[in-house]
C-alpha positions as CSV (number, residue, x, y, z in Angstrom):
1,M,46.8,-21.1,5.5
2,S,47.1,-17.9,7.5
3,V,45.0,-17.4,10.6
4,H,43.7,-13.9,11.3
5,K,43.9,-12.8,15.0
6,A,41.4,-10.4,16.5
7,S,44.2,-7.8,16.6
8,D,44.5,-8.1,12.8
9,V,40.9,-7.0,12.2
10,K,40.5,-3.4,11.3
11,R,37.6,-2.1,13.5
12,V,35.0,0.2,12.1
13,T,34.9,3.6,13.9
14,T,32.9,6.7,13.6
15,H,35.8,8.1,11.4
16,T,35.4,5.0,9.2
17,L,31.7,5.8,8.6
18,Q,32.6,9.5,7.7
19,S,35.2,8.3,5.2
20,M,32.7,5.9,3.7
21,K,30.2,8.7,3.1
22,E,32.9,10.9,1.5
23,A,33.9,8.0,-0.7
24,G,30.4,7.1,-1.7
25,E,30.5,3.7,-0.1
26,K,27.2,2.6,1.4
27,I,27.1,1.6,5.1
28,A,25.4,-1.7,6.1
29,M,23.8,-1.7,9.6
30,L,21.7,-4.3,11.4
31,T,20.3,-4.8,14.9
32,A,21.8,-7.3,17.3
33,Y,20.8,-8.2,20.8
34,D,22.8,-11.3,21.7
35,Y,26.3,-12.8,21.4
36,S,25.6,-15.6,19.0
37,T,23.8,-13.4,16.4
38,A,26.4,-10.7,16.8
39,R,29.2,-13.1,15.9
40,I,27.4,-14.2,12.7
41,L,26.6,-10.6,11.6
42,D,30.1,-9.4,12.4
43,A,31.7,-12.2,10.4
44,A,29.4,-11.5,7.5
45,G,30.8,-8.0,7.2
46,V,28.1,-5.8,8.7
47,D,29.7,-2.3,9.4
48,V,27.5,-1.3,12.3
49,L,25.5,-3.3,14.8
50,L,22.7,-1.4,16.6
51,V,21.7,-2.7,20.0
52,G,18.2,-1.2,19.4
53,D,15.5,-0.6,21.9
54,S,13.5,-2.7,19.4
55,A,14.7,-5.5,21.7
56,S,11.6,-4.6,23.7
57,N,9.5,-5.9,20.8
58,V,11.7,-8.6,19.3
59,M,13.3,-10.2,22.4
60,A,10.7,-9.4,25.1
61,G,7.4,-9.3,23.1
62,H,6.3,-5.9,24.1
63,E,4.0,-3.9,21.8
64,T,6.2,-0.8,21.9
65,T,9.9,0.1,22.7
66,L,8.9,2.0,25.8
67,P,9.1,-0.8,28.5
68,I,12.8,-1.7,28.1
69,T,15.1,-0.5,30.8
70,L,18.6,0.9,30.9
71,D,19.8,-2.3,32.8
72,Q,18.3,-4.5,30.1
73,M,19.9,-2.4,27.3
74,I,23.3,-2.8,29.0
75,Y,22.8,-6.5,29.3
76,H,22.0,-6.9,25.6
77,A,24.8,-4.5,24.6
78,S,27.4,-6.4,26.7
79,S,26.4,-9.6,25.0
80,V,26.8,-8.1,21.5
81,V,30.1,-6.5,22.3
82,R,31.6,-9.8,23.3
83,G,30.6,-11.2,19.9
84,V,32.2,-8.5,17.8
85,Q,35.6,-8.1,16.3
86,R,35.1,-5.5,13.5
87,A,31.7,-3.8,13.6
88,L,30.9,-0.5,15.4
89,V,28.4,-1.1,18.2
90,I,25.8,1.6,18.9
91,V,23.3,1.3,21.8
92,D,19.9,3.0,22.0
93,L,19.3,5.1,25.0
94,P,15.9,3.8,26.2
95,F,12.8,5.8,26.8
96,G,13.0,7.9,30.0
97,T,16.8,8.0,30.3
98,Y,17.5,11.2,28.5
99,Q,14.4,13.2,27.7
100,G,14.1,16.5,29.6
101,D,17.1,15.8,31.9
102,S,20.6,16.3,30.4
103,K,22.3,15.1,33.6
104,M,20.4,11.9,33.5
105,A,21.2,11.6,29.8
106,L,24.9,11.8,30.5
107,K,24.7,9.4,33.4
108,S,22.8,6.9,31.3
109,S,25.3,7.2,28.4
110,I,28.3,6.7,30.8
111,R,26.8,3.6,32.2
112,I,26.3,2.1,28.7
113,M,29.8,2.9,27.7
114,K,31.5,1.7,30.9
115,E,29.3,-1.4,31.6
116,S,28.8,-2.7,28.1
117,G,32.0,-1.7,26.3
118,A,29.9,-0.3,23.4
119,H,31.3,2.4,21.1
120,A,28.5,5.0,20.9
121,V,24.9,5.8,21.9
122,K,21.8,6.7,19.8
123,L,18.8,8.8,20.9
124,E,15.7,10.0,19.2
125,G,14.6,13.6,18.6
126,G,15.8,17.0,17.5
127,Q,15.7,20.4,19.2
128,E,13.9,19.0,22.2
129,V,16.9,16.8,23.1
130,E,19.6,19.4,22.2
131,E,20.8,19.9,25.7
132,S,21.1,16.2,26.4
133,I,23.2,15.7,23.3
134,R,25.5,18.6,24.1
135,R,26.1,17.2,27.6
136,I,26.8,13.6,26.4
137,L,29.2,14.9,23.8
138,T,31.2,16.9,26.4
139,A,32.1,13.5,27.9
140,G,33.6,12.4,24.6
141,I,30.8,9.9,24.0
142,P,29.9,9.6,20.3
143,V,26.2,10.3,19.6
144,M,24.0,9.2,16.7
145,G,20.7,11.0,16.1
146,H,17.4,9.6,15.0
147,L,14.7,11.6,13.2
148,G,11.5,10.9,11.3
149,L,9.4,8.2,12.8
150,T,10.7,8.0,16.4
151,P,9.2,4.9,18.0
152,Q,9.6,6.1,21.6
153,S,7.1,8.9,20.7
154,I,4.5,6.5,19.2
155,Y,1.8,7.5,21.6
156,K,2.3,11.1,20.6
157,F,2.1,10.3,16.9
158,G,-0.7,7.7,17.4
159,T,0.4,5.8,14.3
160,Y,3.4,4.3,12.6
161,T,2.7,6.0,9.3
162,V,5.2,7.9,7.2
163,R,6.5,11.1,8.8
164,A,7.3,14.5,7.3
165,K,5.1,14.2,4.2
166,Q,3.8,17.8,4.9
167,E,6.1,20.7,4.1
168,A,6.1,22.2,7.6
169,E,7.2,18.9,9.2
170,A,9.8,18.3,6.5
171,R,11.3,21.8,7.1
172,R,11.5,21.0,10.8
173,L,13.1,17.7,10.2
174,L,15.7,19.3,7.9
175,K,16.4,22.0,10.5
176,D,16.9,19.4,13.2
177,A,19.2,17.3,11.0
178,K,21.4,20.3,10.4
179,M,21.4,21.1,14.1
180,L,22.5,17.5,15.0
181,D,25.3,17.8,12.4
182,E,26.5,21.1,13.9
183,L,26.3,19.8,17.5
184,G,28.8,17.1,16.6
185,C,26.7,13.9,16.2
186,F,28.6,11.4,14.0
187,G,25.5,10.0,12.2
188,L,21.8,10.2,11.8
189,V,19.1,7.5,11.3
190,L,16.2,8.6,9.1
191,E,13.2,6.4,9.7
192,K,10.1,6.2,7.5
193,I,10.2,9.5,5.7
194,P,9.7,10.3,2.0
195,A,12.7,9.3,-0.2
196,A,13.0,12.7,-1.7
197,L,13.3,14.3,1.8
198,A,15.9,11.7,2.9
199,K,17.9,12.5,-0.2
200,R,17.7,16.2,0.5
201,V,18.8,15.7,4.2
202,S,21.7,13.4,3.2
203,R,23.0,16.0,0.8
204,S,22.5,18.9,3.2
205,I,24.6,17.6,6.1
206,D,28.1,16.3,6.4
207,I,27.6,13.3,8.6
208,P,26.4,9.9,7.3
209,T,22.7,9.2,7.2
210,I,21.3,5.7,7.7
211,G,17.8,5.0,6.3
212,I,15.1,2.6,7.3
213,G,12.2,3.3,5.0
214,G,14.0,6.4,3.7
215,G,14.8,5.3,0.2
216,A,18.0,4.5,-1.6
217,D,19.8,7.9,-1.4
218,T,20.8,7.8,2.3
219,D,24.4,6.9,3.0
220,G,23.5,3.5,4.5
221,Q,20.6,1.2,5.5
222,V,19.5,-0.5,8.6
223,L,16.9,-3.2,9.3
224,V,15.9,-5.2,12.3
225,T,17.8,-8.5,11.9
226,Q,14.8,-10.7,12.9
227,D,12.7,-9.0,10.2
228,M,15.4,-9.3,7.6
229,L,15.8,-13.0,8.3
230,G,12.1,-13.8,8.3
231,I,12.0,-14.8,12.0
232,T,9.2,-12.4,12.6
233,K,6.1,-13.2,10.4
234,D,3.6,-10.4,11.2
235,F,5.5,-7.3,10.1
236,H,5.2,-6.3,6.5
237,P,6.3,-2.7,5.9
238,R,7.1,-1.6,2.3
239,F,10.8,-1.0,3.2
240,L,11.4,-4.5,4.5
241,R,13.2,-7.0,2.3
242,R,13.3,-10.6,3.7
243,Y,16.5,-12.3,2.8
244,A,15.4,-15.6,4.4
245,E,12.4,-17.3,5.9
246,L,13.9,-18.6,9.1
247,F,10.6,-18.9,11.0
248,D,9.7,-21.7,8.7
249,V,13.2,-23.3,8.7
250,I,13.4,-23.2,12.5
251,K,9.9,-24.5,12.9
252,E,10.4,-27.4,10.5
253,A,13.7,-28.3,12.2
254,T,12.2,-28.2,15.6
255,A,9.2,-30.4,14.5
256,A,11.7,-32.9,13.1
257,Y,13.5,-33.0,16.4
258,V,10.2,-33.5,18.3
259,R,9.3,-36.4,15.9
260,D,12.6,-38.1,16.4
261,V,12.5,-37.9,20.1
262,K,8.9,-39.2,20.3
263,S,9.7,-42.1,17.9
264,R,13.0,-42.9,19.8
265,E,15.0,-42.2,16.6
266,F,17.1,-39.7,18.5
267,P,19.6,-40.3,19.9
268,S,21.0,-43.1,17.7
269,E,23.7,-45.6,18.6
270,E,26.3,-43.2,17.2
271,E,25.0,-40.3,19.3
272,Q,25.5,-41.8,22.7
273,Y,28.5,-42.8,24.8
């Protein structure tokens, strides 16, 4: 029986994703925020792990993604990177670290890359963050864009409803997508937009698109892992498919442990020294 060393594993790179798009192979992407989960997802064959600012919701219990800090994102990213052998690791630039200040955007991105060991950064927005993207790219740091529903702007939108249903907004989104492609972004997340528009965007730009609530014609899909595994219970968007119900599994296992401790059935004779 042969044993594969870490050096034998072929890592996913931004070039790999581009080749997958050109070959028509779908890209599988999930979020990760800690070492143990990252190891499992990486071993299962996930192509891309996103250290999302959704950690603000999932890990810290905040209502929005806005409170999470750059230091906290670097902490989560460092944990994920240590658990990965194959997947590409992308890290969200958190709110307030790139908007309106391209020098800050570059400084934030450099900190993420140097201190976490991640492979790329992701930021939200189109024309309004063009200068920040340009400056980050000059340092050789790969950038993924994010259009459609952009959670860091939730107070501007006032709702998590589907974006770009009106023609004017759809045209702006397509224009921004083409700009991000031309700037040199290696990929683009399309969140909660009409499937027909996501298909149009995906066919209009050369870089891979990753959908979350964008239909089946994007070049890949991303979900929040805790949602996909059924650890979260109070989130039911149309685009979410639950592949497990781990909230119930973990709760039942924990209740069994509590019962065994209370009844003195744990530990048994065999479970002590």
